[in-house]
PDB file with SEQRES, HELIX, SHEET and CRYST1 records, atoms N, CA, C and O in Angstrom:
SEQRES   1 A   77  MET PRO ASN PRO ILE TYR TYR VAL GLN GLU CYS PRO THR          
SEQRES   2 A   77  CYS GLY ARG ARG LEU GLN ILE ARG VAL GLU TYR LEU GLY          
SEQRES   3 A   77  ARG ARG VAL VAL CYS GLN HIS CYS GLN GLY ALA LEU ILE          
SEQRES   4 A   77  ALA ALA ASP PRO ALA MET ARG SER ASP CYS GLY ASN LYS          
SEQRES   5 A   77  LEU LEU LYS ARG ALA ASP GLU LEU LEU ALA SER VAL ALA          
SEQRES   6 A   77  ASN GLN ASN CYS GLN SER ARG LEU PRO HIS PRO ARG              
HELIX    1 AA1 VAL A   22  TYR A   24  5                                   3    
HELIX    2 AA2 PRO A   43  ARG A   72  1                                  30    
SHEET    1 AA1 2 TYR A   6  GLU A  10  0                                        
SHEET    2 AA1 2 ARG A  17  ARG A  21 -1                                        
SHEET    1 AA2 2 ARG A  28  VAL A  30  0                                        
SHEET    2 AA2 2 ALA A  37  ILE A  39 -1                                        
CRYST1    1.000    1.000    1.000  90.00  90.00  90.00 P 1           1          
ATOM      1  N   MET A   1     -31.779 -13.572 -70.306  1.00  0.00           N  
ATOM      2  CA  MET A   1     -32.271 -12.331 -69.723  1.00  0.00           C  
ATOM      3  C   MET A   1     -32.909 -12.657 -68.369  1.00  0.00           C  
ATOM      4  O   MET A   1     -33.753 -13.550 -68.293  1.00  0.00           O  
ATOM      5  N   PRO A   2     -32.521 -11.948 -67.292  1.00  0.00           N  
ATOM      6  CA  PRO A   2     -33.082 -12.232 -65.968  1.00  0.00           C  
ATOM      7  C   PRO A   2     -34.557 -11.843 -65.886  1.00  0.00           C  
ATOM      8  O   PRO A   2     -35.026 -10.936 -66.574  1.00  0.00           O  
ATOM      9  N   ASN A   3     -35.263 -12.558 -65.023  1.00  0.00           N  
ATOM     10  CA  ASN A   3     -36.681 -12.247 -64.797  1.00  0.00           C  
ATOM     11  C   ASN A   3     -36.792 -10.955 -64.012  1.00  0.00           C  
ATOM     12  O   ASN A   3     -36.027 -10.744 -63.071  1.00  0.00           O  
ATOM     13  N   PRO A   4     -37.737 -10.074 -64.378  1.00  0.00           N  
ATOM     14  CA  PRO A   4     -37.906  -8.821 -63.627  1.00  0.00           C  
ATOM     15  C   PRO A   4     -38.432  -9.100 -62.219  1.00  0.00           C  
ATOM     16  O   PRO A   4     -39.135 -10.082 -61.981  1.00  0.00           O  
ATOM     17  N   ILE A   5     -38.072  -8.210 -61.297  1.00  0.00           N  
ATOM     18  CA  ILE A   5     -38.525  -8.319 -59.911  1.00  0.00           C  
ATOM     19  C   ILE A   5     -39.604  -7.264 -59.703  1.00  0.00           C  
ATOM     20  O   ILE A   5     -39.451  -6.108 -60.096  1.00  0.00           O  
ATOM     21  N   TYR A   6     -40.700  -7.688 -59.075  1.00  0.00           N  
ATOM     22  CA  TYR A   6     -41.834  -6.800 -58.844  1.00  0.00           C  
ATOM     23  C   TYR A   6     -42.062  -6.608 -57.355  1.00  0.00           C  
ATOM     24  O   TYR A   6     -41.639  -7.430 -56.542  1.00  0.00           O  
ATOM     25  N   TYR A   7     -42.726  -5.529 -57.006  1.00  0.00           N  
ATOM     26  CA  TYR A   7     -43.265  -5.333 -55.666  1.00  0.00           C  
ATOM     27  C   TYR A   7     -44.697  -4.863 -55.854  1.00  0.00           C  
ATOM     28  O   TYR A   7     -45.094  -4.500 -56.961  1.00  0.00           O  
ATOM     29  N   VAL A   8     -45.465  -4.867 -54.791  1.00  0.00           N  
ATOM     30  CA  VAL A   8     -46.887  -4.508 -54.872  1.00  0.00           C  
ATOM     31  C   VAL A   8     -47.094  -3.139 -54.241  1.00  0.00           C  
ATOM     32  O   VAL A   8     -46.615  -2.873 -53.139  1.00  0.00           O  
ATOM     33  N   GLN A   9     -47.811  -2.273 -54.951  1.00  0.00           N  
ATOM     34  CA  GLN A   9     -48.158  -0.946 -54.454  1.00  0.00           C  
ATOM     35  C   GLN A   9     -49.624  -0.691 -54.781  1.00  0.00           C  
ATOM     36  O   GLN A   9     -50.106  -1.050 -55.855  1.00  0.00           O  
ATOM     37  N   GLU A  10     -50.312  -0.076 -53.851  1.00  0.00           N  
ATOM     38  CA  GLU A  10     -51.720   0.243 -54.054  1.00  0.00           C  
ATOM     39  C   GLU A  10     -51.854   1.533 -54.848  1.00  0.00           C  
ATOM     40  O   GLU A  10     -51.142   2.506 -54.599  1.00  0.00           O  
ATOM     41  N   CYS A  11     -52.779   1.531 -55.808  1.00  0.00           N  
ATOM     42  CA  CYS A  11     -53.055   2.743 -56.574  1.00  0.00           C  
ATOM     43  C   CYS A  11     -53.812   3.719 -55.670  1.00  0.00           C  
ATOM     44  O   CYS A  11     -54.830   3.341 -55.091  1.00  0.00           O  
ATOM     45  N   PRO A  12     -53.346   4.958 -55.535  1.00  0.00           N  
ATOM     46  CA  PRO A  12     -54.026   5.918 -54.669  1.00  0.00           C  
ATOM     47  C   PRO A  12     -55.380   6.364 -55.225  1.00  0.00           C  
ATOM     48  O   PRO A  12     -56.194   6.921 -54.489  1.00  0.00           O  
ATOM     49  N   THR A  13     -55.629   6.128 -56.507  1.00  0.00           N  
ATOM     50  CA  THR A  13     -56.887   6.551 -57.115  1.00  0.00           C  
ATOM     51  C   THR A  13     -57.969   5.486 -56.995  1.00  0.00           C  
ATOM     52  O   THR A  13     -59.070   5.773 -56.524  1.00  0.00           O  
ATOM     53  N   CYS A  14     -57.663   4.247 -57.420  1.00  0.00           N  
ATOM     54  CA  CYS A  14     -58.702   3.206 -57.434  1.00  0.00           C  
ATOM     55  C   CYS A  14     -58.507   2.147 -56.351  1.00  0.00           C  
ATOM     56  O   CYS A  14     -59.408   1.346 -56.102  1.00  0.00           O  
ATOM     57  N   GLY A  15     -57.342   2.136 -55.704  1.00  0.00           N  
ATOM     58  CA  GLY A  15     -57.101   1.191 -54.610  1.00  0.00           C  
ATOM     59  C   GLY A  15     -56.667  -0.188 -55.042  1.00  0.00           C  
ATOM     60  O   GLY A  15     -56.478  -1.055 -54.190  1.00  0.00           O  
ATOM     61  N   ARG A  16     -56.502  -0.428 -56.318  1.00  0.00           N  
ATOM     62  CA  ARG A  16     -56.074  -1.756 -56.779  1.00  0.00           C  
ATOM     63  C   ARG A  16     -54.610  -1.982 -56.446  1.00  0.00           C  
ATOM     64  O   ARG A  16     -53.802  -1.055 -56.395  1.00  0.00           O  
ATOM     65  N   ARG A  17     -54.301  -3.256 -56.222  1.00  0.00           N  
ATOM     66  CA  ARG A  17     -52.915  -3.630 -55.936  1.00  0.00           C  
ATOM     67  C   ARG A  17     -52.190  -3.825 -57.260  1.00  0.00           C  
ATOM     68  O   ARG A  17     -52.558  -4.675 -58.070  1.00  0.00           O  
ATOM     69  N   LEU A  18     -51.158  -3.026 -57.462  1.00  0.00           N  
ATOM     70  CA  LEU A  18     -50.423  -3.049 -58.712  1.00  0.00           C  
ATOM     71  C   LEU A  18     -49.072  -3.729 -58.529  1.00  0.00           C  
ATOM     72  O   LEU A  18     -48.387  -3.505 -57.531  1.00  0.00           O  
ATOM     73  N   GLN A  19     -48.693  -4.557 -59.491  1.00  0.00           N  
ATOM     74  CA  GLN A  19     -47.347  -5.129 -59.502  1.00  0.00           C  
ATOM     75  C   GLN A  19     -46.475  -4.188 -60.323  1.00  0.00           C  
ATOM     76  O   GLN A  19     -46.712  -3.974 -61.512  1.00  0.00           O  
ATOM     77  N   ILE A  20     -45.473  -3.637 -59.672  1.00  0.00           N  
ATOM     78  CA  ILE A  20     -44.607  -2.653 -60.317  1.00  0.00           C  
ATOM     79  C   ILE A  20     -43.183  -3.188 -60.314  1.00  0.00           C  
ATOM     80  O   ILE A  20     -42.706  -3.689 -59.296  1.00  0.00           O  
ATOM     81  N   ARG A  21     -42.514  -3.082 -61.435  1.00  0.00           N  
ATOM     82  CA  ARG A  21     -41.120  -3.524 -61.518  1.00  0.00           C  
ATOM     83  C   ARG A  21     -40.250  -2.644 -60.616  1.00  0.00           C  
ATOM     84  O   ARG A  21     -40.442  -1.431 -60.531  1.00  0.00           O  
ATOM     85  N   VAL A  22     -39.308  -3.275 -59.958  1.00  0.00           N  
ATOM     86  CA  VAL A  22     -38.401  -2.565 -59.058  1.00  0.00           C  
ATOM     87  C   VAL A  22     -37.629  -1.490 -59.823  1.00  0.00           C  
ATOM     88  O   VAL A  22     -37.306  -0.447 -59.255  1.00  0.00           O  
ATOM     89  N   GLU A  23     -37.336  -1.722 -61.070  1.00  0.00           N  
ATOM     90  CA  GLU A  23     -36.566  -0.741 -61.850  1.00  0.00           C  
ATOM     91  C   GLU A  23     -37.318   0.575 -62.054  1.00  0.00           C  
ATOM     92  O   GLU A  23     -36.718   1.564 -62.473  1.00  0.00           O  
ATOM     93  N   TYR A  24     -38.630   0.602 -61.761  1.00  0.00           N  
ATOM     94  CA  TYR A  24     -39.418   1.824 -61.906  1.00  0.00           C  
ATOM     95  C   TYR A  24     -39.512   2.630 -60.610  1.00  0.00           C  
ATOM     96  O   TYR A  24     -40.182   3.663 -60.582  1.00  0.00           O  
ATOM     97  N   LEU A  25     -38.857   2.184 -59.538  1.00  0.00           N  
ATOM     98  CA  LEU A  25     -38.895   2.911 -58.267  1.00  0.00           C  
ATOM     99  C   LEU A  25     -38.471   4.359 -58.466  1.00  0.00           C  
ATOM    100  O   LEU A  25     -37.458   4.639 -59.107  1.00  0.00           O  
ATOM    101  N   GLY A  26     -39.259   5.276 -57.910  1.00  0.00           N  
ATOM    102  CA  GLY A  26     -38.964   6.696 -57.997  1.00  0.00           C  
ATOM    103  C   GLY A  26     -39.488   7.363 -59.260  1.00  0.00           C  
ATOM    104  O   GLY A  26     -39.397   8.582 -59.405  1.00  0.00           O  
ATOM    105  N   ARG A  27     -40.031   6.576 -60.167  1.00  0.00           N  
ATOM    106  CA  ARG A  27     -40.544   7.129 -61.421  1.00  0.00           C  
ATOM    107  C   ARG A  27     -42.061   7.274 -61.371  1.00  0.00           C  
ATOM    108  O   ARG A  27     -42.735   6.636 -60.563  1.00  0.00           O  
ATOM    109  N   ARG A  28     -42.572   8.109 -62.232  1.00  0.00           N  
ATOM    110  CA  ARG A  28     -44.021   8.283 -62.373  1.00  0.00           C  
ATOM    111  C   ARG A  28     -44.543   7.132 -63.229  1.00  0.00           C  
ATOM    112  O   ARG A  28     -44.045   6.890 -64.328  1.00  0.00           O  
ATOM    113  N   VAL A  29     -45.545   6.430 -62.720  1.00  0.00           N  
ATOM    114  CA  VAL A  29     -46.177   5.342 -63.462  1.00  0.00           C  
ATOM    115  C   VAL A  29     -47.676   5.597 -63.513  1.00  0.00           C  
ATOM    116  O   VAL A  29     -48.199   6.427 -62.771  1.00  0.00           O  
ATOM    117  N   VAL A  30     -48.366   4.873 -64.398  1.00  0.00           N  
ATOM    118  CA  VAL A  30     -49.803   5.041 -64.579  1.00  0.00           C  
ATOM    119  C   VAL A  30     -50.488   3.708 -64.313  1.00  0.00           C  
ATOM    120  O   VAL A  30     -50.062   2.671 -64.822  1.00  0.00           O  
ATOM    121  N   CYS A  31     -51.548   3.739 -63.518  1.00  0.00           N  
ATOM    122  CA  CYS A  31     -52.351   2.550 -63.237  1.00  0.00           C  
ATOM    123  C   CYS A  31     -53.056   2.120 -64.522  1.00  0.00           C  
ATOM    124  O   CYS A  31     -53.716   2.933 -65.169  1.00  0.00           O  
ATOM    125  N   GLN A  32     -52.923   0.868 -64.887  1.00  0.00           N  
ATOM    126  CA  GLN A  32     -53.527   0.367 -66.113  1.00  0.00           C  
ATOM    127  C   GLN A  32     -55.043   0.200 -65.986  1.00  0.00           C  
ATOM    128  O   GLN A  32     -55.730   0.027 -66.993  1.00  0.00           O  
ATOM    129  N   HIS A  33     -55.568   0.249 -64.759  1.00  0.00           N  
ATOM    130  CA  HIS A  33     -57.009   0.072 -64.542  1.00  0.00           C  
ATOM    131  C   HIS A  33     -57.767   1.391 -64.632  1.00  0.00           C  
ATOM    132  O   HIS A  33     -58.805   1.468 -65.288  1.00  0.00           O  
ATOM    133  N   CYS A  34     -57.247   2.439 -63.968  1.00  0.00           N  
ATOM    134  CA  CYS A  34     -57.978   3.710 -63.892  1.00  0.00           C  
ATOM    135  C   CYS A  34     -57.239   4.880 -64.543  1.00  0.00           C  
ATOM    136  O   CYS A  34     -57.772   5.986 -64.630  1.00  0.00           O  
ATOM    137  N   GLN A  35     -56.016   4.629 -64.998  1.00  0.00           N  
ATOM    138  CA  GLN A  35     -55.169   5.655 -65.603  1.00  0.00           C  
ATOM    139  C   GLN A  35     -54.693   6.705 -64.601  1.00  0.00           C  
ATOM    140  O   GLN A  35     -54.224   7.771 -65.000  1.00  0.00           O  
ATOM    141  N   GLY A  36     -54.807   6.417 -63.314  1.00  0.00           N  
ATOM    142  CA  GLY A  36     -54.319   7.325 -62.276  1.00  0.00           C  
ATOM    143  C   GLY A  36     -52.798   7.316 -62.226  1.00  0.00           C  
ATOM    144  O   GLY A  36     -52.176   6.260 -62.339  1.00  0.00           O  
ATOM    145  N   ALA A  37     -52.209   8.474 -62.060  1.00  0.00           N  
ATOM    146  CA  ALA A  37     -50.751   8.592 -61.993  1.00  0.00           C  
ATOM    147  C   ALA A  37     -50.281   8.472 -60.550  1.00  0.00           C  
ATOM    148  O   ALA A  37     -50.958   8.924 -59.626  1.00  0.00           O  
ATOM    149  N   LEU A  38     -49.119   7.861 -60.365  1.00  0.00           N  
ATOM    150  CA  LEU A  38     -48.518   7.724 -59.043  1.00  0.00           C  
ATOM    151  C   LEU A  38     -47.015   7.618 -59.189  1.00  0.00           C  
ATOM    152  O   LEU A  38     -46.505   7.330 -60.272  1.00  0.00           O  
ATOM    153  N   ILE A  39     -46.317   7.848 -58.111  1.00  0.00           N  
ATOM    154  CA  ILE A  39     -44.870   7.669 -58.075  1.00  0.00           C  
ATOM    155  C   ILE A  39     -44.602   6.286 -57.503  1.00  0.00           C  
ATOM    156  O   ILE A  39     -45.090   5.949 -56.424  1.00  0.00           O  
ATOM    157  N   ALA A  40     -43.829   5.488 -58.221  1.00  0.00           N  
ATOM    158  CA  ALA A  40     -43.506   4.137 -57.768  1.00  0.00           C  
ATOM    159  C   ALA A  40     -42.597   4.230 -56.550  1.00  0.00           C  
ATOM    160  O   ALA A  40     -41.466   4.709 -56.642  1.00  0.00           O  
ATOM    161  N   ALA A  41     -43.096   3.774 -55.418  1.00  0.00           N  
ATOM    162  CA  ALA A  41     -42.332   3.815 -54.172  1.00  0.00           C  
ATOM    163  C   ALA A  41     -42.740   2.635 -53.320  1.00  0.00           C  
ATOM    164  O   ALA A  41     -43.922   2.464 -53.021  1.00  0.00           O  
ATOM    165  N   ASP A  42     -41.789   1.826 -52.928  1.00  0.00           N  
ATOM    166  CA  ASP A  42     -42.059   0.675 -52.081  1.00  0.00           C  
ATOM    167  C   ASP A  42     -42.575   1.165 -50.731  1.00  0.00           C  
ATOM    168  O   ASP A  42     -41.861   1.884 -50.031  1.00  0.00           O  
ATOM    169  N   PRO A  43     -43.798   0.793 -50.348  1.00  0.00           N  
ATOM    170  CA  PRO A  43     -44.370   1.282 -49.083  1.00  0.00           C  
ATOM    171  C   PRO A  43     -43.513   0.965 -47.861  1.00  0.00           C  
ATOM    172  O   PRO A  43     -43.462   1.761 -46.923  1.00  0.00           O  
ATOM    173  N   ALA A  44     -42.846  -0.173 -47.857  1.00  0.00           N  
ATOM    174  CA  ALA A  44     -42.000  -0.522 -46.711  1.00  0.00           C  
ATOM    175  C   ALA A  44     -40.844   0.460 -46.594  1.00  0.00           C  
ATOM    176  O   ALA A  44     -40.499   0.883 -45.491  1.00  0.00           O  
ATOM    177  N   MET A  45     -40.251   0.822 -47.710  1.00  0.00           N  
ATOM    178  CA  MET A  45     -39.154   1.773 -47.701  1.00  0.00           C  
ATOM    179  C   MET A  45     -39.664   3.164 -47.382  1.00  0.00           C  
ATOM    180  O   MET A  45     -39.018   3.920 -46.656  1.00  0.00           O  
ATOM    181  N   ARG A  46     -40.814   3.498 -47.921  1.00  0.00           N  
ATOM    182  CA  ARG A  46     -41.367   4.830 -47.715  1.00  0.00           C  
ATOM    183  C   ARG A  46     -41.710   5.047 -46.249  1.00  0.00           C  
ATOM    184  O   ARG A  46     -41.396   6.104 -45.700  1.00  0.00           O  
ATOM    185  N   SER A  47     -42.344   4.077 -45.599  1.00  0.00           N  
ATOM    186  CA  SER A  47     -42.732   4.269 -44.203  1.00  0.00           C  
ATOM    187  C   SER A  47     -41.507   4.316 -43.295  1.00  0.00           C  
ATOM    188  O   SER A  47     -41.485   5.070 -42.322  1.00  0.00           O  
ATOM    189  N   ASP A  48     -40.487   3.514 -43.609  1.00  0.00           N  
ATOM    190  CA  ASP A  48     -39.277   3.543 -42.799  1.00  0.00           C  
ATOM    191  C   ASP A  48     -38.592   4.901 -42.933  1.00  0.00           C  
ATOM    192  O   ASP A  48     -38.156   5.492 -41.945  1.00  0.00           O  
ATOM    193  N   CYS A  49     -38.508   5.374 -44.143  1.00  0.00           N  
ATOM    194  CA  CYS A  49     -37.892   6.673 -44.380  1.00  0.00           C  
ATOM    195  C   CYS A  49     -38.720   7.770 -43.710  1.00  0.00           C  
ATOM    196  O   CYS A  49     -38.167   8.688 -43.104  1.00  0.00           O  
ATOM    197  N   GLY A  50     -40.032   7.674 -43.818  1.00  0.00           N  
ATOM    198  CA  GLY A  50     -40.919   8.651 -43.199  1.00  0.00           C  
ATOM    199  C   GLY A  50     -40.768   8.666 -41.694  1.00  0.00           C  
ATOM    200  O   GLY A  50     -40.769   9.730 -41.075  1.00  0.00           O  
ATOM    201  N   ASN A  51     -40.638   7.478 -41.098  1.00  0.00           N  
ATOM    202  CA  ASN A  51     -40.458   7.398 -39.649  1.00  0.00           C  
ATOM    203  C   ASN A  51     -39.162   8.070 -39.221  1.00  0.00           C  
ATOM    204  O   ASN A  51     -39.128   8.761 -38.203  1.00  0.00           O  
ATOM    205  N   LYS A  52     -38.098   7.873 -39.990  1.00  0.00           N  
ATOM    206  CA  LYS A  52     -36.817   8.501 -39.659  1.00  0.00           C  
ATOM    207  C   LYS A  52     -36.929  10.019 -39.768  1.00  0.00           C  
ATOM    208  O   LYS A  52     -36.402  10.748 -38.928  1.00  0.00           O  
ATOM    209  N   LEU A  53     -37.616  10.488 -40.804  1.00  0.00           N  
ATOM    210  CA  LEU A  53     -37.781  11.930 -40.970  1.00  0.00           C  
ATOM    211  C   LEU A  53     -38.609  12.528 -39.843  1.00  0.00           C  
ATOM    212  O   LEU A  53     -38.279  13.596 -39.327  1.00  0.00           O  
ATOM    213  N   LEU A  54     -39.680  11.847 -39.461  1.00  0.00           N  
ATOM    214  CA  LEU A  54     -40.519  12.343 -38.366  1.00  0.00           C  
ATOM    215  C   LEU A  54     -39.754  12.366 -37.047  1.00  0.00           C  
ATOM    216  O   LEU A  54     -39.890  13.300 -36.257  1.00  0.00           O  
ATOM    217  N   LYS A  55     -38.954  11.335 -36.820  1.00  0.00           N  
ATOM    218  CA  LYS A  55     -38.160  11.290 -35.589  1.00  0.00           C  
ATOM    219  C   LYS A  55     -37.167  12.449 -35.563  1.00  0.00           C  
ATOM    220  O   LYS A  55     -37.000  13.108 -34.537  1.00  0.00           O  
ATOM    221  N   ARG A  56     -36.511  12.694 -36.695  1.00  0.00           N  
ATOM    222  CA  ARG A  56     -35.543  13.797 -36.759  1.00  0.00           C  
ATOM    223  C   ARG A  56     -36.236  15.145 -36.578  1.00  0.00           C  
ATOM    224  O   ARG A  56     -35.707  16.031 -35.906  1.00  0.00           O  
ATOM    225  N   ALA A  57     -37.418  15.302 -37.176  1.00  0.00           N  
ATOM    226  CA  ALA A  57     -38.167  16.547 -37.016  1.00  0.00           C  
ATOM    227  C   ALA A  57     -38.532  16.756 -35.547  1.00  0.00           C  
ATOM    228  O   ALA A  57     -38.439  17.875 -35.042  1.00  0.00           O  
ATOM    229  N   ASP A  58     -38.948  15.690 -34.855  1.00  0.00           N  
ATOM    230  CA  ASP A  58     -39.266  15.789 -33.433  1.00  0.00           C  
ATOM    231  C   ASP A  58     -38.034  16.200 -32.624  1.00  0.00           C  
ATOM    232  O   ASP A  58     -38.132  17.012 -31.704  1.00  0.00           O  
ATOM    233  N   GLU A  59     -36.874  15.635 -32.972  1.00  0.00           N  
ATOM    234  CA  GLU A  59     -35.641  15.991 -32.267  1.00  0.00           C  
ATOM    235  C   GLU A  59     -35.318  17.472 -32.452  1.00  0.00           C  
ATOM    236  O   GLU A  59     -34.955  18.160 -31.498  1.00  0.00           O  
ATOM    237  N   LEU A  60     -35.453  17.955 -33.682  1.00  0.00           N  
ATOM    238  CA  LEU A  60     -35.162  19.367 -33.950  1.00  0.00           C  
ATOM    239  C   LEU A  60     -36.137  20.287 -33.234  1.00  0.00           C  
ATOM    240  O   LEU A  60     -35.733  21.317 -32.694  1.00  0.00           O  
ATOM    241  N   LEU A  61     -37.418  19.929 -33.222  1.00  0.00           N  
ATOM    242  CA  LEU A  61     -38.407  20.746 -32.517  1.00  0.00           C  
ATOM    243  C   LEU A  61     -38.130  20.779 -31.020  1.00  0.00           C  
ATOM    244  O   LEU A  61     -38.278  21.818 -30.377  1.00  0.00           O  
ATOM    245  N   ALA A  62     -37.726  19.637 -30.469  1.00  0.00           N  
ATOM    246  CA  ALA A  62     -37.421  19.580 -29.043  1.00  0.00           C  
ATOM    247  C   ALA A  62     -36.202  20.441 -28.721  1.00  0.00           C  
ATOM    248  O   ALA A  62     -36.174  21.120 -27.694  1.00  0.00           O  
ATOM    249  N   SER A  63     -35.195  20.415 -29.596  1.00  0.00           N  
ATOM    250  CA  SER A  63     -33.999  21.230 -29.326  1.00  0.00           C  
ATOM    251  C   SER A  63     -34.323  22.718 -29.397  1.00  0.00           C  
ATOM    252  O   SER A  63     -33.778  23.502 -28.620  1.00  0.00           O  
ATOM    253  N   VAL A  64     -35.196  23.118 -30.311  1.00  0.00           N  
ATOM    254  CA  VAL A  64     -35.604  24.526 -30.401  1.00  0.00           C  
ATOM    255  C   VAL A  64     -36.396  24.918 -29.163  1.00  0.00           C  
ATOM    256  O   VAL A  64     -36.213  26.011 -28.627  1.00  0.00           O  
ATOM    257  N   ALA A  65     -37.278  24.029 -28.707  1.00  0.00           N  
ATOM    258  CA  ALA A  65     -38.069  24.309 -27.510  1.00  0.00           C  
ATOM    259  C   ALA A  65     -37.145  24.474 -26.301  1.00  0.00           C  
ATOM    260  O   ALA A  65     -37.367  25.354 -25.470  1.00  0.00           O  
ATOM    261  N   ASN A  66     -36.115  23.637 -26.199  1.00  0.00           N  
ATOM    262  CA  ASN A  66     -35.150  23.755 -25.094  1.00  0.00           C  
ATOM    263  C   ASN A  66     -34.395  25.071 -25.157  1.00  0.00           C  
ATOM    264  O   ASN A  66     -34.168  25.710 -24.129  1.00  0.00           O  
ATOM    265  N   GLN A  67     -34.008  25.476 -26.350  1.00  0.00           N  
ATOM    266  CA  GLN A  67     -33.291  26.744 -26.503  1.00  0.00           C  
ATOM    267  C   GLN A  67     -34.181  27.914 -26.102  1.00  0.00           C  
ATOM    268  O   GLN A  67     -33.714  28.856 -25.461  1.00  0.00           O  
ATOM    269  N   ASN A  68     -35.462  27.863 -26.476  1.00  0.00           N  
ATOM    270  CA  ASN A  68     -36.390  28.935 -26.102  1.00  0.00           C  
ATOM    271  C   ASN A  68     -36.580  29.004 -24.599  1.00  0.00           C  
ATOM    272  O   ASN A  68     -36.636  30.095 -24.033  1.00  0.00           O  
ATOM    273  N   CYS A  69     -36.679  27.852 -23.943  1.00  0.00           N  
ATOM    274  CA  CYS A  69     -36.845  27.827 -22.486  1.00  0.00           C  
ATOM    275  C   CYS A  69     -35.604  28.390 -21.795  1.00  0.00           C  
ATOM    276  O   CYS A  69     -35.719  29.144 -20.829  1.00  0.00           O  
ATOM    277  N   GLN A  70     -34.431  28.030 -22.283  1.00  0.00           N  
ATOM    278  CA  GLN A  70     -33.195  28.496 -21.658  1.00  0.00           C  
ATOM    279  C   GLN A  70     -33.003  29.989 -21.867  1.00  0.00           C  
ATOM    280  O   GLN A  70     -32.440  30.661 -21.003  1.00  0.00           O  
ATOM    281  N   SER A  71     -33.454  30.519 -22.986  1.00  0.00           N  
ATOM    282  CA  SER A  71     -33.285  31.949 -23.238  1.00  0.00           C  
ATOM    283  C   SER A  71     -34.208  32.779 -22.345  1.00  0.00           C  
ATOM    284  O   SER A  71     -33.954  33.967 -22.146  1.00  0.00           O  
ATOM    285  N   ARG A  72     -35.257  32.191 -21.810  1.00  0.00           N  
ATOM    286  CA  ARG A  72     -36.194  32.905 -20.935  1.00  0.00           C  
ATOM    287  C   ARG A  72     -35.742  32.911 -19.484  1.00  0.00           C  
ATOM    288  O   ARG A  72     -36.238  33.705 -18.685  1.00  0.00           O  
ATOM    289  N   LEU A  73     -34.811  32.037 -19.135  1.00  0.00           N  
ATOM    290  CA  LEU A  73     -34.325  31.972 -17.752  1.00  0.00           C  
ATOM    291  C   LEU A  73     -33.458  33.192 -17.466  1.00  0.00           C  
ATOM    292  O   LEU A  73     -32.722  33.648 -18.342  1.00  0.00           O  
ATOM    293  N   PRO A  74     -33.537  33.717 -16.263  1.00  0.00           N  
ATOM    294  CA  PRO A  74     -32.666  34.853 -15.921  1.00  0.00           C  
ATOM    295  C   PRO A  74     -31.205  34.388 -15.893  1.00  0.00           C  
ATOM    296  O   PRO A  74     -30.890  33.281 -15.458  1.00  0.00           O  
ATOM    297  N   HIS A  75     -30.338  35.264 -16.365  1.00  0.00           N  
ATOM    298  CA  HIS A  75     -28.908  34.934 -16.395  1.00  0.00           C  
ATOM    299  C   HIS A  75     -28.299  35.190 -15.017  1.00  0.00           C  
ATOM    300  O   HIS A  75     -28.559  36.234 -14.419  1.00  0.00           O  
ATOM    301  N   PRO A  76     -27.498  34.266 -14.505  1.00  0.00           N  
ATOM    302  CA  PRO A  76     -26.843  34.502 -13.216  1.00  0.00           C  
ATOM    303  C   PRO A  76     -25.780  35.599 -13.351  1.00  0.00           C  
ATOM    304  O   PRO A  76     -25.111  35.709 -14.378  1.00  0.00           O  
ATOM    305  N   ARG A  77     -25.641  36.402 -12.299  1.00  0.00           N  
ATOM    306  CA  ARG A  77     -24.678  37.524 -12.343  1.00  0.00           C  
ATOM    307  C   ARG A  77     -23.568  37.316 -11.386  1.00  0.00           C  
ATOM    308  O   ARG A  77     -22.672  38.155 -11.289  1.00  0.00           O  
TER     309      ARG A  77                                                      
END                                                                             
């Protein structure tokens, strides 16, 4: 039987560093110290994904702002 692979995630309730099995990623887990519930998510993956989402949101907001500016310009006749 292969050895399980763990990553470290901080408990949002008590701040302890928890070793969580990779197979639990995306699942609800409970901190054994404080019984606080959290979703198992690798922080490195989460921040990278978050950065991509924020960048895309900024792009969409900029495109909407450009469309609003262009709609206010007088149309040439």
